[in-house]
N, C-alpha and C positions, 0 to 999 in steps of 0.2 A: 837870725837878730841876732846879737850882741848881750847874751846874760853872764855876760864876767862882774857887771857893777853892781850884780841885782844883789841885794841883802839877801839870805837863806835863812830859813826862820826854825831850823830842825837846830836846835840847840837850845840850853837852858835858858845861854843869860840873852837872846835876841828873840823868846817868847817872851821871857818876863819883860821887856823893852816894852813891847807890845801890847802887853796887855796890861800896863799901867801909863803908857799914853793912852789908852779911851777907856781907862777905868772901869774893864772888862772883869767880872764877877763868872766864875766859874755859875753852870745852873745844872740841879743833880737830875733835873726833871728830865732834861737832856742825857744823860750819861757823858757829860763833857772830859775827855783825855788827852791830851793834847799828843802827840808825839814829839821827842825831843830830843832825839838820836837819828842824823842825818843818816847814818850808816843802814840804818831799819829802813829810812823811807825812801834810799833807794834801791835797797833790796826789796819792798812792796814791786816797786813802780818795774825796776828788772826781771822780777821771776813773772810780773803780766804781761813779758813781752812788750811791751810799747812801742808801735814806732810811728813816723810821721803818716804813715797811710790812717792812724786808726783812729777811732769816734772814743774818748770817752766819757762817762756818768761816773763822778764823783759825789757817794752820798754822804753831807755829814762835812763837809771840809775844812771847819773849824777856821783859825784865824788863816789855811791857806797856806798851812805847812806840806804836805804831798802836792799841793794843786800846782804848787810851783816847777817842782822837778817835772811831774803829768804835762805842764805847759808845755815846757823844753822839750821833751819827749816824743809826745803824742801830736795830730794834725787838729783835732779840736777838743774842748774838755770842757762841758758844761758841770758845773758843782751845786748841788741841792742843798741849801741849808736851811733849816728851819729858825733856827732863831734869827730875828731882824735884828740883834741888837749886835753881832757879826756881820750884817751885811757893810754897814759905812768900814769896818776893817778892811774887808775882801775889796770892795770896789774902788776904793777912793785911797789904799797905800797898799796893800801887800801883794796884789793882785791888777795894781795898774800899769804894769808894765810891760801888761802881754795880751795880746790885743787875737789873741785864735783861744779865749777864756769869756765863757758866759756864767755869771752868777744867779741862781733862781731863790728865792726864800720861798719855801714850801716845804710840806712835809711828805717826802718822798712816798707814803703811804696813799697818801690822797693825788699824787700825779700821775695825769696820764701818760705812762712811760711808753710807750709806741708812739705818741703823739711827739714827746720830747725829741726822740729820737728822729722821726721823720723832717721836724724842724731843725734839727745840726745839719740838713744836708745830707742823710745820709741814701745811699742809693745800694741796692741789696749787688752783690758781686765788687765792689769799690770800696776796699778796706773793712776793717773790719769793727763792729759794737764790740767796747769792754767797760765792764761794770768796776772800781775799783776805788778800793774803801777802808777806814778804819772806823766801823760802825759801832756803833752806839753799842751797847751788850742785855740793853733792854727790850732792843727790839730784832737781835740778830736774826731768829728765826723769820719770825711776818716777811722782812723785807726779802730775805733769801729764798721764800715759797713764792714771794710774790713774783719775784725776779725770773722762777723757774717757770713756774706755773702759766706765766701767761701766754706762755710760748713764744716770746722775742727775740726778735734776731739780736741776740747777744752770743757773742762768739766765748765770751771768759768773764767769771768773775773771780777777781783776787781781791781776798776781804781780809781783818784783821778781824778777830777776833776770841772771845775769851778761849782758854786751851782747853778744856771739859767739852763748850759744841764743837770746836775743828771736830776732839776725838770723837763725838756720835760721830758725824759726817762721815767718817772712814771707815767704819766698827764693819764687823760684821758677824753671822750667828754665833752664839757662845760669850760675845762682851760683854760686860754689865752696861758698857756705853750702847752698844744694840739696839735700837728701837724706830718707831715709826719715823724721826729726822733722817738716820740712815739709808732707810729705804727711798723715802722720798727724792734723797740726792740724789742716790746710786741708779734711780729711773731718768733721772735727765740728764745726768753730768758726771765726767770721773773725778774724784774728789783726790786733792791731794796736799799735804803739808809741808809747806816750803820754808816757812821758818817759823820760830818758836821766838818769844820775843817774852824779859821780863820785866816784871812791873818796874826797875827803874828807869826803864824809857820811855815813862810820860809823867803829866803836867793834869791834875797832880795822880798821885799815882796808886793805881786801884790795888784791891784787895789779894788779887789773882794776878798769873801770869797769861800771857796771849798767843795765839799762834795764826799764821800766816796763811789761808787755806785757798789753794785754786780750783774752782770748778769747771774744768772744759765740757762745753756744752755739746751732747750726742744731736748729731742730725738725728739719729732715729734712734730709738730707746732701745735697750740693750735685750729688752724682751719683747714678746706681743701677749696684748692682753684685747678681748672681746668688751673690757668693758671697765677703763678708766677710774672710774670714780668708784665702780664697788670696790675694788682691788682695794682701794687708798681706805676706803670703810670697812674691809674686817682687818685692813694693816690695823688701822688705829684702834679698833674693836681692842684686837690682838694683844694691845700695847698698854691699853686704857688701866686693864688689870694683866698683868702680864703673868701672875703669879698661879691665873687658873688656867685651864685646859683651853683651847681653842674654840672645844664644842660648847662647853660655858662662859665663857667670855665675847664669841660674835653673836651666838643666839639669844644673848641677854641682852646686845644692844639696839635700840629700835632702828637705830639709824641705817644696821644694817638691812635689814628684812630679808633675814636667810634664817631656814628654819632648818631646825634639830636635826632632822633628816636625810636632808639634801646635803647638810654639809658633810654628814658621817657617807653619806656615800662617795660625795666629793673627795673628803680625804681619803678615803681607797682608792678611785680611781687614781688619787695622783700618787700614793704607794707611801703613804701617811697614816702612823698611828692613831687611835680615834685620843688619846689621851694626850699628844703631841701637844705642846707652846708655844704659840704666835714664834717666842726669840731662839725657836729649834732651826725655822723656815729662813730660806735667803730670799733675793729678791723672784729668781728663777719658778721657785716652788709657790711665793705666791700670785703668780702670774700663772700655773699651772692650776692652781687651786678655784683662781678667779674664770676661767676658762671652762673649764669642769661644771663650778655652778651655773656658769649660763647656758653649758649645754643642758644642764637637767630642769633648769628652767622653758627651756622650746619644746622638753619633752611633754 
């Protein structure tokens, strides 16, 4: 297909023209900030590594700024948009020339993504499934965790997020940005910040700078843990009260169900001080600690 005659949207003039044509107003409830820099849009798609063999899910396409470029590089694209006012713009105008794009008017957090992937025609071993998106900041974490925890056949997730959130995803022990999100992401994927994006690249302009982070899914988790659910309960409890020792934060959390005596013994078995805080442990140590608690529970 010849894309040379298609008017790309990734600049202020083209974006304003479309917004005015349809009388579209930004809605705060959906955290809408549209990209207006074509170099940034192409940079995101390039870093995602999209090819004609790939199936791409885009979350929050807006007016289709990045969807156009994705459609030109990918095999198939499904764009999931929650705002029904954008659907006529996408289907009837900005994406009308692309025969490999499907627009769905849904909330991604209420969408059966596994079924969506099947409906795209994806088969294991034939191409890759990627998520590429400029995510609404207010639901960044729920979306990413939904994609990671559901064990979906997603090869990679390349998303624009608030820079502070991107920093949290890649940090390790000892950093103020290190927390439960860091550990959860690093259990499922290898995080890498591939671009930083200033606020001036968006319309309307947000109050913070952004970053593009690529999460490359592990085929197998980097640590072996006997009870994944328990490990994440311990992690969440440790960071819910991060200034407290683990002995206090974990044992006071009823969701963990770990008594003090067992935790102290498990910390000793893991080679950790009884006064240690959760923020000092890396993923491997959390896994070892969980495994030692499981062993004690079986005795």
